[in-house]
PyMOL Python script that loads the backbone (N, CA, C, O; Angstrom):
from pymol import cmd

cmd.read_pdbstr("""\
ATOM      1  N   UNK A   1      91.547  45.833  -7.039  1.00  0.00           N
ATOM      2  CA  UNK A   1      91.497  44.413  -7.289  1.00  0.00           C
ATOM      3  C   UNK A   1      90.408  43.723  -8.687  1.00  0.00           C
ATOM      4  O   UNK A   1      89.832  44.296  -9.611  1.00  0.00           O
ATOM      5  N   UNK A   2      90.474  42.556  -8.367  1.00  0.00           N
ATOM      6  CA  UNK A   2      89.319  41.419  -9.490  1.00  0.00           C
ATOM      7  C   UNK A   2      89.290  40.209  -8.555  1.00  0.00           C
ATOM      8  O   UNK A   2      90.183  39.408  -8.278  1.00  0.00           O
ATOM      9  N   UNK A   3      87.685  40.318  -8.038  1.00  0.00           N
ATOM     10  CA  UNK A   3      87.777  38.851  -7.332  1.00  0.00           C
ATOM     11  C   UNK A   3      86.680  37.997  -7.977  1.00  0.00           C
ATOM     12  O   UNK A   3      85.533  37.990  -8.425  1.00  0.00           O
ATOM     13  N   UNK A   4      87.611  37.395  -7.769  1.00  0.00           N
ATOM     14  CA  UNK A   4      85.497  36.218  -8.593  1.00  0.00           C
ATOM     15  C   UNK A   4      84.621  35.228  -7.620  1.00  0.00           C
ATOM     16  O   UNK A   4      84.940  35.217  -6.431  1.00  0.00           O
ATOM     17  N   UNK A   5      83.619  34.461  -8.022  1.00  0.00           N
ATOM     18  CA  UNK A   5      82.721  34.275  -7.017  1.00  0.00           C
ATOM     19  C   UNK A   5      83.467  33.244  -5.624  1.00  0.00           C
ATOM     20  O   UNK A   5      83.329  33.559  -4.441  1.00  0.00           O
ATOM     21  N   UNK A   6      84.076  32.275  -5.994  1.00  0.00           N
ATOM     22  CA  UNK A   6      84.859  31.254  -4.248  1.00  0.00           C
ATOM     23  C   UNK A   6      85.563  32.502  -3.559  1.00  0.00           C
ATOM     24  O   UNK A   6      85.626  32.454  -2.330  1.00  0.00           O
ATOM     25  N   UNK A   7      85.946  33.293  -4.015  1.00  0.00           N
ATOM     26  CA  UNK A   7      86.787  34.537  -3.547  1.00  0.00           C
ATOM     27  C   UNK A   7      86.102  36.165  -2.941  1.00  0.00           C
ATOM     28  O   UNK A   7      86.369  37.254  -2.431  1.00  0.00           O
ATOM     29  N   UNK A   8      85.140  35.357  -3.427  1.00  0.00           N
ATOM     30  CA  UNK A   8      84.406  37.007  -2.735  1.00  0.00           C
ATOM     31  C   UNK A   8      82.837  35.877  -2.031  1.00  0.00           C
ATOM     32  O   UNK A   8      82.014  36.622  -1.500  1.00  0.00           O
ATOM     33  N   UNK A   9      82.556  34.882  -1.999  1.00  0.00           N
ATOM     34  CA  UNK A   9      81.688  34.031  -0.832  1.00  0.00           C
ATOM     35  C   UNK A   9      82.353  33.706   0.164  1.00  0.00           C
ATOM     36  O   UNK A   9      81.995  33.958   1.315  1.00  0.00           O
ATOM     37  N   UNK A  10      83.134  33.261  -0.063  1.00  0.00           N
ATOM     38  CA  UNK A  10      84.513  32.510   0.598  1.00  0.00           C
ATOM     39  C   UNK A  10      84.378  33.460   3.010  1.00  0.00           C
ATOM     40  O   UNK A  10      84.443  32.947   4.128  1.00  0.00           O
ATOM     41  N   UNK A  11      84.188  34.893   2.479  1.00  0.00           N
ATOM     42  CA  UNK A  11      84.661  35.360   3.347  1.00  0.00           C
ATOM     43  C   UNK A  11      82.970  35.327   4.330  1.00  0.00           C
ATOM     44  O   UNK A  11      82.755  35.055   5.511  1.00  0.00           O
ATOM     45  N   UNK A  12      82.138  35.685   3.341  1.00  0.00           N
ATOM     46  CA  UNK A  12      80.179  35.982   3.870  1.00  0.00           C
ATOM     47  C   UNK A  12      80.240  33.952   4.704  1.00  0.00           C
ATOM     48  O   UNK A  12      79.621  33.750   5.749  1.00  0.00           O
ATOM     49  N   UNK A  13      81.030  32.783   4.020  1.00  0.00           N
ATOM     50  CA  UNK A  13      80.096  32.121   4.717  1.00  0.00           C
ATOM     51  C   UNK A  13      81.302  31.538   5.402  1.00  0.00           C
ATOM     52  O   UNK A  13      81.198  30.403   4.937  1.00  0.00           O
ATOM     53  N   UNK A  14      82.131  31.496   5.995  1.00  0.00           N
ATOM     54  CA  UNK A  14      83.331  31.685   7.295  1.00  0.00           C
ATOM     55  C   UNK A  14      82.745  33.159   8.264  1.00  0.00           C
ATOM     56  O   UNK A  14      83.425  33.655   9.164  1.00  0.00           O
ATOM     57  N   UNK A  15      81.761  33.534   7.963  1.00  0.00           N
ATOM     58  CA  UNK A  15      81.251  34.765   9.073  1.00  0.00           C
ATOM     59  C   UNK A  15      79.975  34.182   9.759  1.00  0.00           C
ATOM     60  O   UNK A  15      79.593  34.368  10.914  1.00  0.00           O
ATOM     61  N   UNK A  16      79.507  33.562   8.941  1.00  0.00           N
ATOM     62  CA  UNK A  16      78.394  32.420   8.659  1.00  0.00           C
ATOM     63  C   UNK A  16      78.679  31.627   9.873  1.00  0.00           C
ATOM     64  O   UNK A  16      78.552  31.940  11.057  1.00  0.00           O
ATOM     65  N   UNK A  17      78.814  31.269   9.695  1.00  0.00           N
ATOM     66  CA  UNK A  17      79.870  29.214  10.514  1.00  0.00           C
ATOM     67  C   UNK A  17      79.985  30.005  12.050  1.00  0.00           C
ATOM     68  O   UNK A  17      79.301  29.611  12.995  1.00  0.00           O
ATOM     69  N   UNK A  18      80.866  31.081  12.166  1.00  0.00           N
ATOM     70  CA  UNK A  18      81.294  31.603  13.614  1.00  0.00           C
ATOM     71  C   UNK A  18      80.920  31.657  13.902  1.00  0.00           C
ATOM     72  O   UNK A  18      80.999  30.997  14.938  1.00  0.00           O
ATOM     73  N   UNK A  19      79.167  32.845  13.665  1.00  0.00           N
ATOM     74  CA  UNK A  19      78.833  33.314  13.808  1.00  0.00           C
ATOM     75  C   UNK A  19      77.523  32.001  14.691  1.00  0.00           C
ATOM     76  O   UNK A  19      76.698  31.972  15.604  1.00  0.00           O
ATOM     77  N   UNK A  20      78.046  31.226  13.759  1.00  0.00           N
ATOM     78  CA  UNK A  20      76.934  30.081  14.399  1.00  0.00           C
ATOM     79  C   UNK A  20      77.251  29.881  14.989  1.00  0.00           C
ATOM     80  O   UNK A  20      76.693  30.344  15.984  1.00  0.00           O
ATOM     81  N   UNK A  21      78.844  28.733  15.368  1.00  0.00           N
ATOM     82  CA  UNK A  21      79.353  27.865  16.700  1.00  0.00           C
ATOM     83  C   UNK A  21      79.283  29.202  17.932  1.00  0.00           C
ATOM     84  O   UNK A  21      78.806  28.965  19.042  1.00  0.00           O
ATOM     85  N   UNK A  22      79.754  30.432  17.614  1.00  0.00           N
ATOM     86  CA  UNK A  22      79.590  31.042  18.639  1.00  0.00           C
ATOM     87  C   UNK A  22      78.063  31.424  18.914  1.00  0.00           C
ATOM     88  O   UNK A  22      77.826  31.141  20.088  1.00  0.00           O
ATOM     89  N   UNK A  23      77.236  31.816  18.452  1.00  0.00           N
ATOM     90  CA  UNK A  23      75.790  31.474  18.867  1.00  0.00           C
ATOM     91  C   UNK A  23      75.834  29.969  20.053  1.00  0.00           C
ATOM     92  O   UNK A  23      75.963  29.980  21.277  1.00  0.00           O
ATOM     93  N   UNK A  24      75.724  29.174  19.416  1.00  0.00           N
ATOM     94  CA  UNK A  24      75.506  28.052  20.282  1.00  0.00           C
ATOM     95  C   UNK A  24      76.538  26.950  21.145  1.00  0.00           C
ATOM     96  O   UNK A  24      76.284  25.882  21.703  1.00  0.00           O
ATOM     97  N   UNK A  25      77.987  27.833  20.960  1.00  0.00           N
ATOM     98  CA  UNK A  25      78.760  27.270  22.068  1.00  0.00           C
ATOM     99  C   UNK A  25      78.424  27.978  23.557  1.00  0.00           C
ATOM    100  O   UNK A  25      78.371  27.353  24.616  1.00  0.00           O
ATOM    101  N   UNK A  26      78.153  29.815  23.354  1.00  0.00           N
ATOM    102  CA  UNK A  26      77.807  30.544  24.010  1.00  0.00           C
ATOM    103  C   UNK A  26      76.702  30.231  25.075  1.00  0.00           C
ATOM    104  O   UNK A  26      76.748  30.580  26.254  1.00  0.00           O
ATOM    105  N   UNK A  27      75.844  29.620  24.559  1.00  0.00           N
ATOM    106  CA  UNK A  27      74.495  29.203  25.282  1.00  0.00           C
ATOM    107  C   UNK A  27      73.479  30.765  25.285  1.00  0.00           C
ATOM    108  O   UNK A  27      72.467  30.982  25.952  1.00  0.00           O
ATOM    109  N   UNK A  28      74.161  31.663  24.320  1.00  0.00           N
ATOM    110  CA  UNK A  28      72.797  32.684  23.837  1.00  0.00           C
ATOM    111  C   UNK A  28      71.440  32.206  23.450  1.00  0.00           C
ATOM    112  O   UNK A  28      70.414  32.622  23.988  1.00  0.00           O
ATOM    113  N   UNK A  29      71.475  31.167  22.340  1.00  0.00           N
ATOM    114  CA  UNK A  29      69.988  30.655  22.207  1.00  0.00           C
ATOM    115  C   UNK A  29      70.308  28.868  22.071  1.00  0.00           C
ATOM    116  O   UNK A  29      71.387  28.334  21.815  1.00  0.00           O
ATOM    117  N   UNK A  30      69.122  28.282  22.310  1.00  0.00           N
ATOM    118  CA  UNK A  30      69.382  26.624  22.168  1.00  0.00           C
ATOM    119  C   UNK A  30      69.503  26.916  20.639  1.00  0.00           C
ATOM    120  O   UNK A  30      69.382  27.962  20.002  1.00  0.00           O
ATOM    121  N   UNK A  31      69.799  25.562  20.249  1.00  0.00           N
ATOM    122  CA  UNK A  31      70.531  24.467  19.121  1.00  0.00           C
ATOM    123  C   UNK A  31      69.498  24.726  18.230  1.00  0.00           C
ATOM    124  O   UNK A  31      69.388  25.601  17.371  1.00  0.00           O
ATOM    125  N   UNK A  32      68.661  23.707  18.616  1.00  0.00           N
ATOM    126  CA  UNK A  32      67.462  24.056  17.041  1.00  0.00           C
ATOM    127  C   UNK A  32      66.721  25.403  17.460  1.00  0.00           C
ATOM    128  O   UNK A  32      65.555  25.202  17.800  1.00  0.00           O
ATOM    129  N   UNK A  33      67.268  27.156  17.528  1.00  0.00           N
ATOM    130  CA  UNK A  33      67.101  27.958  17.715  1.00  0.00           C
ATOM    131  C   UNK A  33      67.412  28.351  16.446  1.00  0.00           C
ATOM    132  O   UNK A  33      66.690  28.797  15.554  1.00  0.00           O
ATOM    133  N   UNK A  34      69.123  28.022  16.500  1.00  0.00           N
ATOM    134  CA  UNK A  34      70.334  28.505  16.157  1.00  0.00           C
ATOM    135  C   UNK A  34      69.812  27.982  14.418  1.00  0.00           C
ATOM    136  O   UNK A  34      69.998  28.607  13.374  1.00  0.00           O
ATOM    137  N   UNK A  35      69.222  26.830  14.582  1.00  0.00           N
ATOM    138  CA  UNK A  35      69.517  25.912  13.547  1.00  0.00           C
ATOM    139  C   UNK A  35      68.451  26.742  12.989  1.00  0.00           C
ATOM    140  O   UNK A  35      68.826  27.641  12.236  1.00  0.00           O
ATOM    141  N   UNK A  36      67.467  26.647  13.159  1.00  0.00           N
ATOM    142  CA  UNK A  36      65.957  26.398  12.127  1.00  0.00           C
ATOM    143  C   UNK A  36      65.740  28.028  12.137  1.00  0.00           C
ATOM    144  O   UNK A  36      65.047  28.471  11.222  1.00  0.00           O
ATOM    145  N   UNK A  37      66.253  28.919  13.058  1.00  0.00           N
ATOM    146  CA  UNK A  37      65.689  29.838  12.961  1.00  0.00           C
ATOM    147  C   UNK A  37      66.346  31.477  12.934  1.00  0.00           C
ATOM    148  O   UNK A  37      65.841  32.593  12.804  1.00  0.00           O
ATOM    149  N   UNK A  38      67.937  30.884  13.159  1.00  0.00           N
ATOM    150  CA  UNK A  38      68.631  32.610  13.086  1.00  0.00           C
ATOM    151  C   UNK A  38      69.825  32.540  12.100  1.00  0.00           C
ATOM    152  O   UNK A  38      70.326  33.504  11.521  1.00  0.00           O
ATOM    153  N   UNK A  39      70.198  31.245  12.005  1.00  0.00           N
ATOM    154  CA  UNK A  39      71.105  30.076  10.884  1.00  0.00           C
ATOM    155  C   UNK A  39      70.747  30.964   9.042  1.00  0.00           C
ATOM    156  O   UNK A  39      71.505  31.629   8.336  1.00  0.00           O
ATOM    157  N   UNK A  40      69.136  30.504   8.817  1.00  0.00           N
ATOM    158  CA  UNK A  40      68.737  30.800   7.697  1.00  0.00           C
ATOM    159  C   UNK A  40      68.431  32.284   7.550  1.00  0.00           C
ATOM    160  O   UNK A  40      68.346  32.813   6.441  1.00  0.00           O
ATOM    161  N   UNK A  41      68.274  32.919   8.652  1.00  0.00           N
ATOM    162  CA  UNK A  41      67.921  34.142   8.599  1.00  0.00           C
ATOM    163  C   UNK A  41      69.325  34.511   8.295  1.00  0.00           C
ATOM    164  O   UNK A  41      69.002  34.841   7.154  1.00  0.00           O
ATOM    165  N   UNK A  42      70.831  34.788   8.317  1.00  0.00           N
ATOM    166  CA  UNK A  42      71.987  34.731   8.725  1.00  0.00           C
ATOM    167  C   UNK A  42      71.968  34.015   6.956  1.00  0.00           C
ATOM    168  O   UNK A  42      72.714  34.293   6.017  1.00  0.00           O
ATOM    169  N   UNK A  43      71.440  33.566   6.986  1.00  0.00           N
ATOM    170  CA  UNK A  43      72.112  33.348   4.692  1.00  0.00           C
ATOM    171  C   UNK A  43      71.790  33.888   3.911  1.00  0.00           C
ATOM    172  O   UNK A  43      72.382  34.282   2.906  1.00  0.00           O
ATOM    173  N   UNK A  44      69.737  34.116   4.590  1.00  0.00           N
ATOM    174  CA  UNK A  44      69.442  34.917   3.246  1.00  0.00           C
ATOM    175  C   UNK A  44      70.001  36.609   3.687  1.00  0.00           C
ATOM    176  O   UNK A  44      70.312  37.439   2.832  1.00  0.00           O
ATOM    177  N   UNK A  45      70.025  36.783   4.697  1.00  0.00           N
ATOM    178  CA  UNK A  45      70.118  38.493   4.459  1.00  0.00           C
ATOM    179  C   UNK A  45      71.076  38.517   4.169  1.00  0.00           C
ATOM    180  O   UNK A  45      71.315  39.635   3.712  1.00  0.00           O
ATOM    181  N   UNK A  46      72.952  37.109   4.102  1.00  0.00           N
ATOM    182  CA  UNK A  46      73.537  37.761   3.786  1.00  0.00           C
ATOM    183  C   UNK A  46      74.121  37.241   1.721  1.00  0.00           C
ATOM    184  O   UNK A  46      75.275  37.348   1.307  1.00  0.00           O
ATOM    185  N   UNK A  47      73.418  36.946   1.231  1.00  0.00           N
ATOM    186  CA  UNK A  47      72.743  36.463   0.497  1.00  0.00           C
ATOM    187  C   UNK A  47      72.258  37.781  -0.643  1.00  0.00           C
ATOM    188  O   UNK A  47      72.789  38.275  -1.638  1.00  0.00           O
ATOM    189  N   UNK A  48      71.170  37.984  -0.010  1.00  0.00           N
ATOM    190  CA  UNK A  48      70.625  39.505  -0.129  1.00  0.00           C
ATOM    191  C   UNK A  48      71.643  40.723  -0.059  1.00  0.00           C
ATOM    192  O   UNK A  48      71.123  41.381  -0.961  1.00  0.00           O
ATOM    193  N   UNK A  49      72.700  41.490   0.351  1.00  0.00           N
ATOM    194  CA  UNK A  49      74.055  42.213   1.114  1.00  0.00           C
ATOM    195  C   UNK A  49      74.955  42.250  -0.678  1.00  0.00           C
ATOM    196  O   UNK A  49      75.290  43.053  -1.549  1.00  0.00           O
ATOM    197  N   UNK A  50      75.007  40.022  -0.200  1.00  0.00           N
ATOM    198  CA  UNK A  50      76.295  40.496  -1.257  1.00  0.00           C
ATOM    199  C   UNK A  50      75.364  40.152  -2.747  1.00  0.00           C
ATOM    200  O   UNK A  50      76.066  40.093  -3.757  1.00  0.00           O
ATOM    201  N   UNK A  51      74.340  39.997  -2.882  1.00  0.00           N
ATOM    202  CA  UNK A  51      73.537  41.038  -4.121  1.00  0.00           C
ATOM    203  C   UNK A  51      73.544  42.122  -4.749  1.00  0.00           C
ATOM    204  O   UNK A  51      73.407  42.376  -5.946  1.00  0.00           O
ATOM    205  N   UNK A  52      73.891  43.400  -2.929  1.00  0.00           N
ATOM    206  CA  UNK A  52      73.520  44.351  -3.255  1.00  0.00           C
ATOM    207  C   UNK A  52      74.774  45.167  -3.780  1.00  0.00           C
ATOM    208  O   UNK A  52      74.889  46.045  -4.635  1.00  0.00           O
ATOM    209  N   UNK A  53      75.853  44.401  -2.753  1.00  0.00           N
ATOM    210  CA  UNK A  53      77.295  45.187  -2.906  1.00  0.00           C
ATOM    211  C   UNK A  53      77.714  44.669  -4.162  1.00  0.00           C
ATOM    212  O   UNK A  53      78.636  45.223  -4.761  1.00  0.00           O
ATOM    213  N   UNK A  54      76.809  43.087  -4.904  1.00  0.00           N
ATOM    214  CA  UNK A  54      77.913  43.258  -6.276  1.00  0.00           C
ATOM    215  C   UNK A  54      77.504  44.456  -7.121  1.00  0.00           C
ATOM    216  O   UNK A  54      78.226  45.368  -7.525  1.00  0.00           O
ATOM    217  N   UNK A  55      75.865  44.221  -7.354  1.00  0.00           N
ATOM    218  CA  UNK A  55      75.416  45.792  -7.866  1.00  0.00           C
ATOM    219  C   UNK A  55      75.816  46.444  -7.798  1.00  0.00           C
ATOM    220  O   UNK A  55      76.235  46.669  -8.933  1.00  0.00           O
ATOM    221  N   UNK A  56      76.296  47.556  -6.848  1.00  0.00           N
ATOM    222  CA  UNK A  56      76.696  48.425  -6.091  1.00  0.00           C
ATOM    223  C   UNK A  56      77.628  48.853  -7.190  1.00  0.00           C
ATOM    224  O   UNK A  56      77.563  49.711  -8.071  1.00  0.00           O
ATOM    225  N   UNK A  57      79.082  47.391  -6.604  1.00  0.00           N
ATOM    226  CA  UNK A  57      80.347  47.769  -7.456  1.00  0.00           C
ATOM    227  C   UNK A  57      80.175  47.736  -8.583  1.00  0.00           C
ATOM    228  O   UNK A  57      81.235  47.995  -9.155  1.00  0.00           O
ATOM    229  N   UNK A  58      78.995  47.460  -9.587  1.00  0.00           N
ATOM    230  CA  UNK A  58      79.102  46.930 -10.546  1.00  0.00           C
ATOM    231  C   UNK A  58      78.869  48.578 -10.953  1.00  0.00           C
ATOM    232  O   UNK A  58      79.825  49.089 -11.537  1.00  0.00           O
ATOM    233  N   UNK A  59      78.229  49.051 -10.814  1.00  0.00           N
ATOM    234  CA  UNK A  59      77.535  50.685 -10.495  1.00  0.00           C
ATOM    235  C   UNK A  59      77.974  51.422 -10.213  1.00  0.00           C
ATOM    236  O   UNK A  59      77.429  52.510 -10.394  1.00  0.00           O
ATOM    237  N   UNK A  60      79.715  51.335  -9.350  1.00  0.00           N
ATOM    238  CA  UNK A  60      80.473  52.251  -9.710  1.00  0.00           C
ATOM    239  C   UNK A  60      81.595  51.775 -10.375  1.00  0.00           C
ATOM    240  O   UNK A  60      82.442  52.527  -9.893  1.00  0.00           O
ATOM    241  N   UNK A  61      82.270  50.964 -11.238  1.00  0.00           N
ATOM    242  CA  UNK A  61      82.899  50.630 -11.000  1.00  0.00           C
ATOM    243  C   UNK A  61      82.678  50.686 -13.365  1.00  0.00           C
ATOM    244  O   UNK A  61      83.139  50.198 -14.398  1.00  0.00           O
ATOM    245  N   UNK A  62      81.983  51.349 -13.008  1.00  0.00           N
ATOM    246  CA  UNK A  62      81.418  50.971 -14.866  1.00  0.00           C
ATOM    247  C   UNK A  62      81.922  53.273 -14.581  1.00  0.00           C
ATOM    248  O   UNK A  62      82.060  54.019 -13.612  1.00  0.00           O
ATOM    249  N   UNK A  63      81.996  53.413 -16.094  1.00  0.00           N
ATOM    250  CA  UNK A  63      82.067  55.054 -16.165  1.00  0.00           C
ATOM    251  C   UNK A  63      81.023  56.030 -16.281  1.00  0.00           C
ATOM    252  O   UNK A  63      81.300  57.229 -16.318  1.00  0.00           O
TER     253      UNK A  63
END
""", "prot")
cmd.dss("prot")
cmd.show_as("cartoon", "prot")
cmd.util.cbc("prot")
cmd.orient("prot")
């Protein structure tokens, strides 16, 4: 499979958006807590995980 950047990042954006909406709508935490603490943490973690996953995929694909 050959992924470009948009195809690879789109699922991450969808997952973070769905999780944010779920946290807000289910009343698990307050809206300000979600936007000021949880959402930035999810974004930073997804960027780090994406970077390491991309590097691991490059390593596995190299001969």
